[in-house]
C-alpha positions in Angstrom: -6.9 -12.9 -39.3 -9.3 -11.2 -36.9 -8.5 -7.9 -35.2 -8.5 -9.8 -31.8 -5.9 -12.2 -33.1 -3.9 -9.4 -34.6 -3.9 -7.5 -31.3 -2.7 -10.5 -29.4 -3.6 -11.7 -25.9 -1.9 -8.8 -24.0 -3.8 -6.2 -25.9 -7.1 -8.0 -25.5 -6.5 -8.4 -21.7 -5.7 -4.7 -21.5 -8.9 -3.9 -23.3 -10.9 -6.0 -20.8 -9.2 -4.3 -17.8 -10.0 -0.9 -19.2 -13.7 -1.5 -18.8 -13.3 -0.7 -15.0 -14.0 3.0 -14.5 -11.8 5.0 -12.2 -14.8 5.4 -9.9 -15.4 1.7 -9.8 -11.7 1.0 -9.2 -11.8 3.4 -6.3 -14.8 1.5 -4.9 -12.8 -1.7 -5.0 -9.8 -0.2 -3.4 -11.7 1.4 -0.6 -13.6 -1.8 0.1 -10.4 -4.0 0.4 -8.6 -1.5 2.6 -11.6 -1.1 4.9 -12.0 -4.9 5.2 -8.3 -5.2 6.0 -8.7 -2.6 8.8 -11.8 -4.3 10.2 -11.0 -8.0 9.7 -7.2 -8.3 9.2 -5.3 -9.1 6.0 -5.6 -12.9 6.3 -9.4 -12.8 6.6 -9.9 -10.7 3.5 -10.7 -12.6 0.3 -11.3 -11.7 -3.3 -14.7 -13.4 -2.8 -15.5 -11.1 0.1 -14.5 -7.9 -1.8 -16.5 -9.0 -4.8 -19.6 -9.6 -2.7 -19.3 -6.3 -0.9 -18.9 -4.4 -4.1 -21.4 -6.4 -6.1 -19.1 -7.5 -8.8 -17.8 -10.9 -10.0 -14.7 -12.4 -8.6 -13.4 -12.9 -12.1 -13.5 -9.1 -12.6 -11.1 -8.7 -9.7 -8.8 -11.5 -10.8 -8.7 -10.3 -14.4 -7.5 -6.9 -13.2 -5.3 -8.0 -10.3 -4.0 -11.5 -10.5 -3.6 -12.1 -6.8 -4.7 -10.7 -3.5 -1.3 -9.2 -2.7 -1.2 -7.5 -6.1 -4.8 -6.1 -5.5 -3.9 -4.8 -2.0 -0.6 -3.3 -3.2 -2.5 -1.5 -6.0 -5.1 -0.2 -3.4 -2.3 1.1 -1.2 -0.5 2.9 -4.0 -3.8 4.5 -5.2 -4.5 5.6 -1.6 -1.1 7.4 -1.4 -1.5 10.8 0.4 1.1 13.0 1.8 -0.4 14.8 4.7 2.7 16.6 6.0 3.4 18.4 2.8 2.8 22.2 3.0 3.4 22.6 6.7 5.4 25.8 7.1 4.5 28.0 10.0 7.9 29.7 10.1 8.9 27.9 13.3 10.4 24.4 13.5 8.8 23.8 16.9 5.3 24.8 15.6 5.8 22.8 12.4 6.4 19.7 14.5 3.3 20.5 16.7 1.3 20.7 13.4 2.7 17.4 12.3 1.4 16.0 15.6 -2.0 17.5 15.0 -2.3 16.2 11.5 -1.0 12.8 12.3 -3.6 12.6 15.1 -6.4 13.2 12.7 -5.7 10.0 10.7 -3.8 7.9 13.2 -6.7 5.6 13.9 -7.4 4.8 10.3 -3.8 4.4 9.1 -2.4 2.8 12.3 -5.1 0.2 12.1 -4.1 -0.5 8.5 -0.4 -0.7 9.4 -1.2 -3.2 12.2 -3.5 -5.3 10.0 -0.8 -5.6 7.4 2.1 -6.1 9.8 2.6 -9.9 9.4 1.7 -10.0 5.7 4.3 -7.4 4.6 7.1 -9.5 6.2 6.4 -12.3 3.7 5.4 -10.4 0.6 8.0 -8.0 -0.9 5.6 -6.2 -3.3 3.1 -5.6 -0.5 5.9 -4.3 1.8 7.1 -1.9 -0.9 3.6 -0.7 -1.6 3.0 0.0 2.1 6.2 2.0 2.4 5.5 3.9 -0.8 1.9 4.7 0.2 2.1 5.4 3.9 5.7 5.7 5.1 8.2 7.1 2.7 6.2 10.2 1.5 5.5 11.3 5.1 9.1 10.7 6.1 10.3 12.8 3.2 7.9 15.6 4.1 9.0 15.4 7.7 12.7 15.5 6.7 12.0 18.6 4.6 10.5 20.3 7.7 13.7 19.4 9.7 16.0 20.5 6.8 14.2 23.9 6.8 14.7 24.2 10.5 18.4 23.6 10.1 18.6 26.2 7.3 16.9 28.7 9.6 19.5 28.1 12.3 16.9 26.6 14.7 18.8 23.4 15.2 22.5 22.5 14.3 22.9 20.4 11.1 24.9 17.8 13.0 22.4 17.5 15.9 22.2 13.7 16.6 18.5 13.7 17.3 17.5 14.9 13.7 18.0 11.4 12.4 15.6 9.9 14.9 12.6 12.3 14.7 10.8 10.2 12.0 11.3 7.0 14.1 10.0 8.8 17.2 6.8 10.0 15.4 6.0 6.8 13.6 7.0 4.7 16.6 4.6 6.4 19.0 1.8 6.0 16.4 2.4 2.3 16.3 3.0 1.6 20.0 0.3 3.6 21.8 -2.5 1.2 20.8 -0.4 -1.7 22.1 0.4 0.0 25.4 -3.0 1.6 26.2 -5.5 0.2 23.7 -6.0 3.8 22.4 -4.8 5.4 19.2 -2.6 8.5 19.4 -4.9 11.4 18.8 -3.9 15.0 18.1 -3.7 16.0 21.8 -1.6 13.1 22.7 0.8 13.6 19.7 1.2 17.3 20.3 2.0 16.5 24.0 4.5 13.9 22.8 6.1 16.5 20.5 6.4 19.0 23.3 7.6 16.6 26.0 9.9 14.4 23.9 10.7 15.6 20.3 11.3 19.3 21.0 13.6 18.7 24.0 15.5 16.1 22.0 16.2 18.8 19.4 17.0 21.4 22.0 13.9 23.4 21.2 12.5 23.9 24.7 
């Protein structure tokens, strides 16, 4: 019996997949996410990603069986929590800082959210990956900022607006391009925080 037969098909497949270096994998992930931003999810193909990264289509299919699995893996690998570490000592200033930071990446991430909008409604794994990569970590970090504000006595624990702050922040990021054709930059988001979020929390 050969070693390949002894290992079995799963081990052999894993060995083949391991030939992709982390740097090369990152190149694939960056390519597919950028193509989704620019062309939309439906227009992106494994052929197109393979051509842009100068690899064979079989390499991508061997590693990721389908386009949704490939995109889900790219989203998870791209997971970054930008709101973690914000702690100015003031809830109002923390929320302004959230606005500044969100404005720095709103164009890139909002475009990705919009491009994936329809696809995530029909693919559960893709929807989960999107939430895990771009939504849930930021909401958790934002909720930690709010919790700290409650602990410091800046806002009552039972204030009804606390529950809706994440929806307000993410909602304005998604809706401004639709309303005005422009992404919500830092100046716009800080203004939104000061005019809408802080008054809602009684932090005027």
